[in-house]
C-alpha positions as YAML, in Angstrom:
chain: A
units: angstrom
residues:
- id: 1
  name: MET
  ca: [-34.75, 16.50, -14.80]
- id: 2
  name: ASP
  ca: [-34.17, 12.80, -14.75]
- id: 3
  name: LYS
  ca: [-32.19, 13.04, -18.37]
- id: 4
  name: LEU
  ca: [-30.57, 16.22, -16.42]
- id: 5
  name: TYR
  ca: [-29.12, 14.01, -13.67]
- id: 6
  name: LEU
  ca: [-28.31, 11.34, -15.65]
- id: 7
  name: THR
  ca: [-26.09, 13.99, -17.54]
- id: 8
  name: GLU
  ca: [-24.45, 15.75, -14.20]
- id: 9
  name: ASN
  ca: [-23.84, 12.33, -12.99]
- id: 10
  name: LYS
  ca: [-22.07, 11.12, -16.23]
- id: 11
  name: TYR
  ca: [-20.51, 14.22, -16.06]
- id: 12
  name: LYS
  ca: [-19.32, 13.69, -11.96]
- id: 13
  name: LYS
  ca: [-18.32, 10.31, -12.93]
- id: 14
  name: TRP
  ca: [-15.21, 11.11, -15.98]
- id: 15
  name: ILE
  ca: [-14.27, 14.21, -13.43]
- id: 16
  name: ILE
  ca: [-13.23, 11.40, -11.34]
- id: 17
  name: ILE
  ca: [-12.06, 8.83, -13.56]
- id: 18
  name: LEU
  ca: [-9.62, 11.63, -14.93]
- id: 19
  name: ILE
  ca: [-8.50, 12.89, -10.48]
- id: 20
  name: LEU
  ca: [-7.56, 8.96, -11.00]
- id: 21
  name: ILE
  ca: [-5.52, 9.26, -13.55]
- id: 22
  name: MET
  ca: [-4.42, 12.20, -12.22]
- id: 23
  name: VAL
  ca: [-3.63, 10.40, -9.08]
- id: 24
  name: LEU
  ca: [-1.88, 7.25, -10.90]
- id: 25
  name: LEU
  ca: [0.14, 9.43, -13.16]
- id: 26
  name: LEU
  ca: [1.54, 11.53, -10.18]
- id: 27
  name: THR
  ca: [2.16, 8.91, -7.91]
- id: 28
  name: LEU
  ca: [4.37, 7.01, -10.56]
- id: 29
  name: ALA
  ca: [6.46, 10.20, -11.40]
- id: 30
  name: CYS
  ca: [6.99, 11.07, -7.69]
- id: 31
  name: THR
  ca: [8.14, 7.39, -7.30]
- id: 32
  name: ALA
  ca: [10.35, 7.47, -10.04]
- id: 33
  name: LEU
  ca: [12.33, 10.62, -8.34]
- id: 34
  name: SER
  ca: [12.37, 8.77, -5.24]
- id: 35
  name: LEU
  ca: [14.55, 6.27, -6.68]
- id: 36
  name: LEU
  ca: [17.59, 9.10, -7.67]
- id: 37
  name: LEU
  ca: [17.83, 9.07, -3.57]
- id: 38
  name: LYS
  ca: [19.80, 5.22, -4.37]
- id: 39
  name: LEU
  ca: [22.50, 7.72, -4.65]
- id: 40
  name: VAL
  ca: [22.43, 8.86, -1.08]
- id: 41
  name: GLN
  ca: [25.79, 7.85, 0.36]
- id: 42
  name: SER
  ca: [24.39, 8.30, 4.10]
- id: 43
  name: SER
  ca: [22.80, 6.18, 5.66]
- id: 44
  name: THR
  ca: [20.67, 8.49, 8.59]
- id: 45
  name: LEU
  ca: [20.10, 11.35, 5.21]
- id: 46
  name: LYS
  ca: [19.01, 8.41, 2.71]
- id: 47
  name: PHE
  ca: [16.65, 7.37, 5.67]
- id: 48
  name: LEU
  ca: [15.33, 11.04, 6.47]
- id: 49
  name: LEU
  ca: [14.82, 11.77, 2.81]
- id: 50
  name: ASN
  ca: [12.74, 8.68, 2.37]
- id: 51
  name: CYS
  ca: [10.63, 9.12, 4.87]
- id: 52
  name: VAL
  ca: [10.17, 12.58, 3.58]
- id: 53
  name: ALA
  ca: [9.86, 11.66, 0.08]
- id: 54
  name: TYR
  ca: [6.51, 9.04, 0.92]
- id: 55
  name: ILE
  ca: [4.94, 11.64, 2.35]
- id: 56
  name: ILE
  ca: [5.24, 13.82, -1.23]
- id: 57
  name: ILE
  ca: [4.22, 10.42, -2.63]
- id: 58
  name: ALA
  ca: [1.24, 10.25, -0.44]
- id: 59
  name: CYS
  ca: [-0.06, 13.45, -1.17]
- id: 60
  name: PRO
  ca: [-2.05, 13.47, -4.33]
- id: 61
  name: ALA
  ca: [-4.31, 10.69, -3.27]
- id: 62
  name: LEU
  ca: [-4.85, 12.50, -0.08]
- id: 63
  name: ALA
  ca: [-5.74, 15.92, -1.64]
- id: 64
  name: ALA
  ca: [-7.93, 13.69, -4.21]
- id: 65
  name: TYR
  ca: [-9.53, 11.26, -1.64]
- id: 66
  name: LYS
  ca: [-10.60, 14.99, 0.31]
- id: 67
  name: ILE
  ca: [-12.14, 16.74, -2.76]
- id: 68
  name: GLN
  ca: [-14.10, 13.28, -3.95]
- id: 69
  name: GLY
  ca: [-15.34, 13.83, 0.07]
- id: 70
  name: GLY
  ca: [-13.00, 11.31, 1.87]
- id: 71
  name: ASN
  ca: [-13.26, 12.16, 5.96]
- id: 72
  name: ILE
  ca: [-9.29, 11.41, 7.03]
- id: 73
  name: LYS
  ca: [-10.36, 11.46, 10.47]
- id: 74
  name: GLN
  ca: [-13.51, 8.88, 9.77]
- id: 75
  name: LEU
  ca: [-10.18, 6.47, 8.85]
- id: 76
  name: PHE
  ca: [-8.72, 6.31, 12.50]
- id: 77
  name: SER
  ca: [-12.00, 6.97, 14.29]
- id: 78
  name: LYS
  ca: [-13.02, 3.28, 14.41]
- id: 79
  name: LYS
  ca: [-11.96, 1.48, 17.54]
- id: 80
  name: GLY
  ca: [-12.28, -2.05, 18.19]
- id: 81
  name: LYS
  ca: [-10.29, -4.68, 19.12]
- id: 82
  name: SER
  ca: [-10.91, -6.40, 15.94]
- id: 83
  name: GLN
  ca: [-9.16, -4.26, 13.58]
- id: 84
  name: PHE
  ca: [-6.21, -5.77, 15.60]
- id: 85
  name: ALA
  ca: [-6.57, -8.91, 15.59]
- id: 86
  name: ALA
  ca: [-7.32, -8.90, 11.58]
- id: 87
  name: ALA
  ca: [-4.34, -6.79, 11.68]
- id: 88
  name: ALA
  ca: [-2.08, -9.79, 13.05]
- id: 89
  name: ILE
  ca: [-4.31, -12.76, 11.50]
- id: 90
  name: ILE
  ca: [-3.23, -11.24, 7.74]
- id: 91
  name: PHE
  ca: [0.69, -10.51, 9.13]
- id: 92
  name: ALA
  ca: [1.01, -14.36, 10.49]
- id: 93
  name: VAL
  ca: [-0.20, -15.73, 7.24]
- id: 94
  name: LEU
  ca: [0.98, -13.76, 4.79]
- id: 95
  name: SER
  ca: [4.72, -13.65, 6.50]
- id: 96
  name: PHE
  ca: [4.52, -17.84, 7.22]
- id: 97
  name: VAL
  ca: [3.73, -18.10, 3.72]
- id: 98
  name: ILE
  ca: [5.99, -15.96, 1.74]
- id: 99
  name: ALA
  ca: [8.92, -15.42, 4.33]
- id: 100
  name: ILE
  ca: [9.32, -17.77, 6.82]
- id: 101
  name: VAL
  ca: [8.24, -21.11, 5.05]
- id: 102
  name: PRO
  ca: [10.39, -20.38, 1.90]
- id: 103
  name: ALA
  ca: [13.66, -19.30, 4.74]
- id: 104
  name: LEU
  ca: [13.13, -22.41, 6.49]
- id: 105
  name: PHE
  ca: [13.87, -24.28, 3.27]
- id: 106
  name: GLY
  ca: [16.49, -22.19, 2.00]
- id: 107
  name: PHE
  ca: [15.88, -20.23, -0.08]
- id: 108
  name: SER
  ca: [14.03, -16.77, -0.39]
- id: 109
  name: ILE
  ca: [11.89, -14.87, -1.88]
- id: 110
  name: ILE
  ca: [12.27, -11.76, -0.35]
- id: 111
  name: GLY
  ca: [15.79, -10.18, -1.16]
- id: 112
  name: ASP
  ca: [19.11, -11.84, -0.12]
- id: 113
  name: ALA
  ca: [20.77, -11.93, 3.52]
- id: 114
  name: MET
  ca: [21.61, -8.85, 4.66]
- id: 115
  name: GLN
  ca: [24.05, -8.28, 7.64]
- id: 116
  name: PHE
  ca: [22.35, -7.17, 11.21]
- id: 117
  name: ASP
  ca: [22.99, -3.35, 12.52]
- id: 118
  name: ILE
  ca: [20.80, -1.78, 15.09]
- id: 119
  name: GLY
  ca: [20.76, 0.76, 13.35]
- id: 120
  name: THR
  ca: [19.39, -0.31, 10.01]
- id: 121
  name: PHE
  ca: [16.97, -2.68, 12.17]
- id: 122
  name: ILE
  ca: [15.54, 0.81, 14.01]
- id: 123
  name: ARG
  ca: [14.90, 2.72, 11.04]
- id: 124
  name: ASN
  ca: [13.54, -0.53, 9.09]
- id: 125
  name: ALA
  ca: [10.98, -0.31, 11.80]
- id: 126
  name: ILE
  ca: [9.95, 3.11, 11.61]
- id: 127
  name: PHE
  ca: [10.24, 3.49, 7.77]
- id: 128
  name: TYR
  ca: [8.69, 0.49, 6.97]
- id: 129
  name: ILE
  ca: [5.49, 0.63, 9.44]
- id: 130
  name: LEU
  ca: [5.12, 4.40, 10.11]
- id: 131
  name: PHE
  ca: [5.25, 5.39, 6.21]
- id: 132
  name: VAL
  ca: [5.87, 2.18, 3.70]
- id: 133
  name: GLY
  ca: [2.52, 0.63, 5.12]
- id: 134
  name: PRO
  ca: [0.58, 3.71, 6.08]
- id: 135
  name: VAL
  ca: [1.11, 5.54, 2.51]
- id: 136
  name: GLU
  ca: [0.66, 2.62, 0.56]
- id: 137
  name: GLU
  ca: [-2.17, 1.02, 2.07]
- id: 138
  name: PHE
  ca: [-4.04, 4.82, 1.87]
- id: 139
  name: ILE
  ca: [-3.32, 4.84, -1.84]
- id: 140
  name: PHE
  ca: [-4.03, 1.69, -3.20]
- id: 141
  name: ARG
  ca: [-6.43, 0.53, -1.12]
- id: 142
  name: ILE
  ca: [-8.46, 3.96, 0.22]
- id: 143
  name: TYR
  ca: [-8.35, 6.04, -2.53]
- id: 144
  name: VAL
  ca: [-7.65, 4.13, -5.62]
- id: 145
  name: GLN
  ca: [-10.29, 1.05, -4.45]
- id: 146
  name: GLU
  ca: [-12.51, 3.19, -3.05]
- id: 147
  name: THR
  ca: [-12.88, 4.84, -6.34]
- id: 148
  name: LEU
  ca: [-12.99, 2.49, -8.59]
- id: 149
  name: GLN
  ca: [-15.77, 0.49, -6.01]
- id: 150
  name: ASN
  ca: [-17.33, 4.27, -6.50]
- id: 151
  name: LEU
  ca: [-17.04, 4.16, -10.42]
- id: 152
  name: PHE
  ca: [-17.96, 0.25, -10.87]
- id: 153
  name: THR
  ca: [-21.81, 0.14, -9.53]
- id: 154
  name: LYS
  ca: [-22.71, -2.97, -10.99]
- id: 155
  name: HIS
  ca: [-19.05, -4.81, -10.32]
- id: 156
  name: LYS
  ca: [-18.03, -3.54, -7.14]
- id: 157
  name: TRP
  ca: [-15.89, -6.63, -6.51]
- id: 158
  name: LEU
  ca: [-13.40, -5.60, -9.43]
- id: 159
  name: ALA
  ca: [-12.32, -2.92, -7.44]
- id: 160
  name: PRO
  ca: [-9.95, -5.03, -5.52]
- id: 161
  name: LEU
  ca: [-8.88, -6.59, -8.25]
- id: 162
  name: LEU
  ca: [-7.33, -3.39, -10.14]
- id: 163
  name: ALA
  ca: [-6.50, -1.99, -7.64]
- id: 164
  name: ALA
  ca: [-4.06, -4.76, -6.82]
- id: 165
  name: LEU
  ca: [-2.92, -4.70, -10.25]
- id: 166
  name: LEU
  ca: [-2.40, -1.27, -9.75]
- id: 167
  name: PHE
  ca: [-0.18, -2.02, -6.77]
- id: 168
  name: GLY
  ca: [2.08, -4.66, -8.54]
- id: 169
  name: LEU
  ca: [3.12, -2.91, -11.44]
- id: 170
  name: TRP
  ca: [3.20, 0.09, -9.40]
- id: 171
  name: HIS
  ca: [6.33, -1.84, -7.88]
- id: 172
  name: PHE
  ca: [7.57, -2.20, -11.02]
- id: 173
  name: LEU
  ca: [9.49, 0.67, -11.09]
- id: 174
  name: ASN
  ca: [11.75, -0.16, -7.96]
- id: 175
  name: GLY
  ca: [12.10, -4.14, -8.51]
- id: 176
  name: SER
  ca: [11.65, -6.86, -10.88]
- id: 177
  name: LEU
  ca: [8.69, -9.03, -12.93]
- id: 178
  name: MET
  ca: [8.75, -11.33, -10.15]
- id: 179
  name: GLN
  ca: [8.15, -8.79, -7.50]
- id: 180
  name: VAL
  ca: [5.11, -7.35, -9.19]
- id: 181
  name: ILE
  ca: [3.67, -10.35, -9.10]
- id: 182
  name: PHE
  ca: [3.99, -11.34, -5.71]
- id: 183
  name: THR
  ca: [3.17, -7.78, -4.65]
- id: 184
  name: PHE
  ca: [0.06, -8.46, -6.59]
- id: 185
  name: LEU
  ca: [-0.50, -11.46, -4.87]
- id: 186
  name: ILE
  ca: [-0.72, -9.40, -1.65]
- id: 187
  name: GLY
  ca: [-2.34, -6.48, -3.11]
- id: 188
  name: LEU
  ca: [-5.19, -8.57, -3.65]
- id: 189
  name: VAL
  ca: [-5.35, -10.30, 0.11]
- id: 190
  name: PHE
  ca: [-5.48, -6.74, 1.19]
- id: 191
  name: GLY
  ca: [-8.04, -5.40, -0.91]
- id: 192
  name: TYR
  ca: [-10.50, -8.60, -0.61]
- id: 193
  name: THR
  ca: [-10.14, -8.47, 2.65]
- id: 194
  name: ARG
  ca: [-10.69, -4.94, 3.24]
- id: 195
  name: TYR
  ca: [-13.66, -5.40, 0.46]
- id: 196
  name: PHE
  ca: [-15.48, -7.82, 2.38]
- id: 197
  name: SER
  ca: [-14.73, -7.97, 6.53]
- id: 198
  name: LYS
  ca: [-15.76, -5.17, 8.19]
- id: 199
  name: SER
  ca: [-13.20, -5.57, 10.84]
- id: 200
  name: CYS
  ca: [-10.65, -4.56, 8.68]
- id: 201
  name: THR
  ca: [-10.17, -1.43, 8.16]
- id: 202
  name: TYR
  ca: [-6.88, 1.64, 7.24]
- id: 203
  name: ILE
  ca: [-5.34, 1.60, 10.68]
- id: 204
  name: THR
  ca: [-5.94, -2.88, 10.20]
- id: 205
  name: LEU
  ca: [-4.55, -2.80, 6.44]
- id: 206
  name: SER
  ca: [-1.14, -0.44, 7.67]
- id: 207
  name: LEU
  ca: [-0.08, -2.48, 9.96]
- id: 208
  name: SER
  ca: [-0.27, -5.93, 8.55]
- id: 209
  name: HIS
  ca: [1.31, -4.57, 5.47]
- id: 210
  name: GLY
  ca: [4.45, -2.30, 8.08]
- id: 211
  name: CYS
  ca: [4.70, -5.10, 10.04]
- id: 212
  name: TYR
  ca: [4.88, -7.49, 7.23]
- id: 213
  name: ASP
  ca: [7.29, -5.44, 5.00]
- id: 214
  name: PHE
  ca: [9.55, -5.02, 8.19]
- id: 215
  name: PHE
  ca: [9.41, -8.09, 9.03]
- id: 216
  name: ASN
  ca: [10.85, -9.32, 5.91]
- id: 217
  name: VAL
  ca: [13.65, -7.29, 6.93]
- id: 218
  name: VAL
  ca: [14.03, -9.77, 10.20]
- id: 219
  name: VAL
  ca: [13.97, -12.76, 8.49]
- id: 220
  name: ARG
  ca: [16.83, -11.49, 6.27]
- id: 221
  name: MET
  ca: [18.97, -10.49, 8.80]
- id: 222
  name: PHE
  ca: [18.81, -14.02, 11.53]
- id: 223
  name: ILE
  ca: [17.15, -16.91, 9.50]
- id: 224
  name: LEU
  ca: [17.79, -16.50, 5.64]
...
């Protein structure tokens, strides 16, 4: 009976690993296809299509999460001010170190200066806070990180590190080696905060990530 249980448990782990690989490949493929949206000329149409693209990118991880017994509703069920306080702290630290300090010294590691436009401002706020933050954090910190933690039963601390590495490499599709390094480091912050702190919920991660990305746009418009 014990041997049978161990065999079934090992078989289940291999299925989870195969699903994880498939999700990563599908996420990569969907992201690569979404890069074609750069060819769209209309800024409003591009914004709408990018929002739809992010929903599609999230679908493989959402499906796998549910197959593996994850409960989407539970991600939003925790109440309390601590999760919002944690989001504010993460956002403030990342924004100060990565966006504000370099800008005050006359250089940027978040991109070139942008011309202020109210339409661009609003579209970026919606896109980053409601789509980018929630989708990227669900894929890499909820699905990937938690799946790896379940696989590495004796070395769970490796899960945030590997999830951050995959998060960084994923950004190579739409950036440079420097962006890979910075997103890897940012992923470490999100991942290990999630790993060590009970106050760091999915809402915390989504808000801090989305607000940080949007604040980079604000800095590029008003400070650089």
